[in-house]
N, C-alpha and C positions, 0 to 999 in steps of 0.2 A: 503494498500500499504507497502509496507516494503520498509527499503532505500535502498535495491541496487535497488529496480525495479523503485525507487525517481533519482537516480543516472541517471537509464538507460533513463531516460522520459527527463531528464532534459539533459543527449548528445544527444540524437536524435528531442528533442526540440531546440539545437542550429544549426543541423543539416539543420532542415528545415529551421529556421531563416538566415543561411547564404546564401541557393539554394533561397531564396524569397530573398533576398535582394540586389545580384548578378543579379536575372530578375530587379529589380525595375532602378538597377543604368543603366544598358545596356538597359534600356527600351522596355525589354521586355515586360512591362505590361504597361498599359494606364489611363491616369486620366478618372476613371469613371467605371473598369472594376471589377466586385463584385467576391471577393474570398469568397466558400463555404467551408465548415471549413469538409463537410462529403466527397465532392466530394475530396477536395485536399489527407486527407485521405488516402481513395482509390484509389485514383491516385499513391501516393507514399506508398501505401501497409502498414498503418500503424494504429495508433487508432489514434481519435480522441482528446485526448491529448494534444499530443506536437504539433499538428496543430495549437491548438488554442492558445497555449503556444505564438510558434512564430509569430503567426497575430496580439495577442497582446503588444507583444514587439513591431513592428514594426507601430502598433498605439499609441504608446510612442515615438517613434522614429521621429516620420509627417508623414511620411508615406503614412499609409492608416487611414483611420476614420470610426467608426464602428456611422453606422445609426441606429434610432428608428427600433425595431425589431429588435436588433440585427443581423442585416447583417453588413457585413464589405466589403469597396472599395475601390480601389486608390484613395487617396486625389488628387484634382486638387488646382496644386497653385495659389495664386492671384499675379497679376501683384505685388505687394508690397511685398507678400513673395519673389517672383523668384529674384528680384530686390536685397533685403536683402544678401541675400544670395548667389547672386552675386559677391557684394559687398566683403563677408567674402572669396567666393572663390578667388575675385583676388588680396590680401593680402597671402592665403596660397598656394594657388597652383603654384606661381612661385618660393616661398620659398621651398617649398617639390622639385621642381627641380631643383636647385640649390643646394640642399643637394646631390640629387643626384649622380651630378655630379662624384666623386670621386671614385662610384662605375660603372662606364658606362667603357665599353670597344668597340672596333671596333663590333665585334659580335652584342651585343647588339643595335649598330647602327645600321646595316646592316639589324637586325630584324625589327627594328622599320620602316625602311624604307620599308617593306614589308607590315605592316601593313597600312602605311599610303597608299600602292599603293594599297591595297584591299578596303580602304575608297573611294577612287577615282573612282574605280571600280565598286561601289558597285552602286554609286552616279549615273554614267553615266549609269546603266544598270537599273534605277531607284527601287533598290531593299533596299530600306530604312533602313530595318530592320537592313540589313547585314550590312549598315553605320552607325548608330546607334550603333552598337555592337564596330564595327571596331575603332570607335573615340573612345571608352570608354577605349579600351584596349590600344590605343595610351598611352591616358593621365596617364593611372592608372599604366599601364608597366614603365616607367619613375618615376611616384609618387613614389613607392613601391620599387624602388632602394634606395632609401633616408635612408633605415635601421630604421627609429623614426616609430616605430606602434604606436603611441600616437597621430600623427600625420594622419596617415593613416584611423586611426580609427575616428577622427575629419569629413574629407573628404569622405570619405564613408556615413558620416552620412550625408553630405551636397548633395551628388550625389543621397543619394538613394529617397529623396523628391524630386528634380530637374528633375532626369532620367524621369520618365514619362510624364512632360511633352514636353519633347524634340522631342514626338511622333509627334509634333505639329512644329515641326523645318523644314520637310518635306512633301509637299512643299510650305509651307508658308513663309516660311524664311529662304529659304534656304543661306548657309554659302557662302559670298561674300567676295574680299580681294582684295585692291589698285594695290598690288605688289605680289608677292608670295605665297603662300598658306604659312599662318603661320607655318605649321607643316615642310613645308621644312628649315623653319627659325630657329624651334626649332633642326632639325637635322644638320641643319650649327651648329651650337653655341653649340652642344656638342662634334661636330668633332674639332670644333676650341678652346675647352674646355674656351667657353667665358660666366663666370656669369652672366655678365647686359646683353648680346645678349640675353641666353636663357632664363632670368627673362623676357626679354622686348616681347619676343615670345609668349611665355605662357600667358602673360598680353592681349595680341593684339589678340590673337586667339579669346577669348575670348570677349572682346570688337568690334573688326574688324569685326569679322567670326560670332558675333552673334547681331550684330545691323538690317539685317533684323528681325531676329526673334524676338528681341524684339519691334520692329515697328509693328510687329503683334501682340504679344502679347498687345500691348496697345489698336491698334485697337479694338480689342476683348471684352476689360477690360471696353472700353468706351461703345461698343454696347451690354454690358453684355450678348454677344450670343458667346458662343465658343463650335467646335464640342468638344464631349467629347472622340470619339476615334479613332482619329488623321486621316490622308489623306486613 
């Protein structure tokens, strides 16, 4: 393989990596899903080498695992792993949101309202994949406004591990709130340019909105018997 081919392979591998990472972060892939190199290469119209490289990178990221016999599947986090990642998210995601605030205008907030409306509509229609996707897009549309690529890369590394587990969110741990949906509090804080309220809303969305989910994860962790394919 010459130098030019090496560069092309690396570039293609990076594209495949980004595509698979997006599918993991947005819960398009579920814990236990098996990823076959040959099938992926055929569906993408490419050779197996860049697919293999992308998958191995995601193994290193902690999103996939390689099992005996050389097959790769989406890894299911343990409760302890999920809670550790959540603790880190509670520190970093509100910070990203606050850093995004100076770069947010009314048009952005209006678009965010549409994303939240899509989430609520999908929940009502029990279109859970669409709800998970809308939730991912709501959060990362804010975080990416921070203008901090290193921070975004860290957050993506966290979500690429936790995203597949969110397939257990519906219907087992459906988000509930004591008052308004925390996404509405996010939107209100953005409009008011209130850093403290914005950070608090993102923290509460994860803790308050996720309490039923954590309770469910605790129950299946105790039982040692969790669904691998979601609802």
